[in-house]
N, C-alpha and C positions, 0 to 999 in steps of 0.2 A: 135465794136469788138464782135465776136461770141465766147462764152465760151463753151467748151465741157468738161463735167464732167463724168469720168468713175467711176462708183460705184462698181467696182470689187476689192477685195483684192488680186487678182492674176493678173500677167502680161500675160494674154492670150487673149481669144476671145473678151471680152468686150472692153479691151484697144485697141485692133486691130481695131475693127469696129468704135470706137469713133474717132480714128486717121484718118481712111479712110473717115469718114464723114467730118472732118475738112479739109482734103486735097481737097475733092470735093468742099467745100465752098470757100477755098482759090482760086481754079481755076476760081471761079466766081467773084473774085475781092474783097473778104472780108478779113479783118484781123481776125485771130483766136488766141485763147489761150486754152491750154490743161491743165486739172487738173485731176490727178488720185488719188484716195483715198489710193491706194496701198502704204504701208509703212508709211502712215501718222498717226499722233495721232489726232483723232477727237472723243472726248467723246460724249456720248449721252446727250441730254438736260434734265436737272433736273426740269425744269419748276419752278425754284426757285424765279422768278420775279426780280432777280438782274438787268437784262437788262432793265426792265421797270423803275426801280428806278435810275439806274446809266447810262443808255443809252449805255451800252456795255456788252458783255458776261463776266461772272465771270471766265469762263474757258479760259485760255490763251494757246491755242494749234494751230494746223495747220489750224483750221477753219478760222483764221484771213486772211489767203491767199485767201480762198474762198470769204470771205466778200469783199475784195478788187476787185476781179474779177467780182462779181455780181454787184457791184456799177457801174462798167465801161461798162458792156456789153449791147448790143442792142438785142442780141439773145442768147438763152440758149439751149444747148443740154444736156439732162441727159440720161445716158445709164446705164443699170443694167443687171447683170445676173439674171436668175430666181432662187430664193431660196424658195422652198416650196410654189410655186405659187405666189410669191411676190417679191418686190425689196430686195436688200441686206440690211442688218442691217446698213452697213456703209453709203449707200446712204440715208437711212432713218435718220440717225444721222445728215447728212448734211442738209437735209430738215428741221428737227426739230430745229436745231441750228440757222437757219436763222431768228428765232423768235427775236433774238437780233437786226437784221437790221430792222425788223418790229416795234420794240419798239422805234426806232429813227424816222422812216418814214414808215408809213403803206403802202405807195405806192412805196416802194423800187424796186419792179419788175413790177409795173403796166404798161401795154401796151408794154412790151418787148415781143419778139416772141420766142416760145419754140417748140422743137420737142423732140420726145422720141425714144429710141432704146432699144430693149430687146433681150437678148441672152439666149436661152434655150438649154439644153443638148438633149432634144427630140424635134421633129417638133412641137408637141403640149404640150410643157413643162411649160406653164403658161405665155407665152410672152404677150398675150393681157391683162392679169391681171396686169403684171408689167407696161405696158404702161398706163393702166387705173389709177394706183397709181400715176404715174408721171403726167398725165394730171390733176388728182384731185389736186395735189400740185400746178400746174400751175394755175388752176382756182381759188384756194383759195388765191393765191398771186397776182392775176391780170395779169399773163402772158397769152398771146394769144396763145393757142395750135394750131399747124398746123400738119396735117397728110399728107400722100402721096396721098390720094384719093382712089377711088374705083379701084377694080381689082388688088389688090396686096399689098396695104399699107393703108388699111382703117383707122387705128389709128396711124400708124407710122411704123418704120422699125423693122422687126422681123427676127431673125437669128436662125438657127439650127446648133449648134456647134458639135453635136455628142460627146460632152465633150472633144473636142480637138481644138487646134488652126487650124490645117489642115482642120478639118470639117467645121469651119466657113469660111475659105478661099475658100472652094469649094462650098459654098451655093449660087448657082446662083439666086434662088428665094429671098434669103435674100438681096443680093446686088441689085436686081431689086427693092425691097421695099425701100432700103436705097436711091437709086438714085431718085426714085419717091418722097420720103419724102424731101430729100435735095432740089430737084427742086422746090417743092411747098413752102418750107421754105424760100429759097432765093428769089423766085418771090414775096412772101408776104413782105419780108424785103425791097426789092427794091421799091415796091409800097408805103410802109409805110414811107420810107425815102424821097419820092418826095416832 
């Protein structure tokens, strides 16, 4: 199963492109699951070490839904809007809270495949910085990051929303980068699963 996590607190551009990526992946024969942080209660990690002692997170909130999805997934898509040149605080909370899974099994994401999507209000609104943060998380947790390759998707899929849903829907370059990234992502998954 491929899990797509939309890290936007709004139901707009980031949600839309995450769903579009999952639709493309389903067309290639993969099962998918979508999770949006919008409307969810996911507190930040306190680094209290409760998870190390008790093998579960002390905070009982919507993060437990994410834990279940991450345990089952073969591939992971993380998507975020650009907030001050970085990922959203909500997606960062999700990343940090996976520490509880790592306390049970340090290899909980090892060798799974990951791709990144970034949406900025400007064409150069920090999309590559967002993708780098997602890729850094992947590397730290053992996920194999996959980009779309040269000439349009060097690090992953990037969109220019013009701060509107309509803007992202009209972003032909963004959809080119998404298609390239999804193609490499699914090709890698197919080879890995052989």
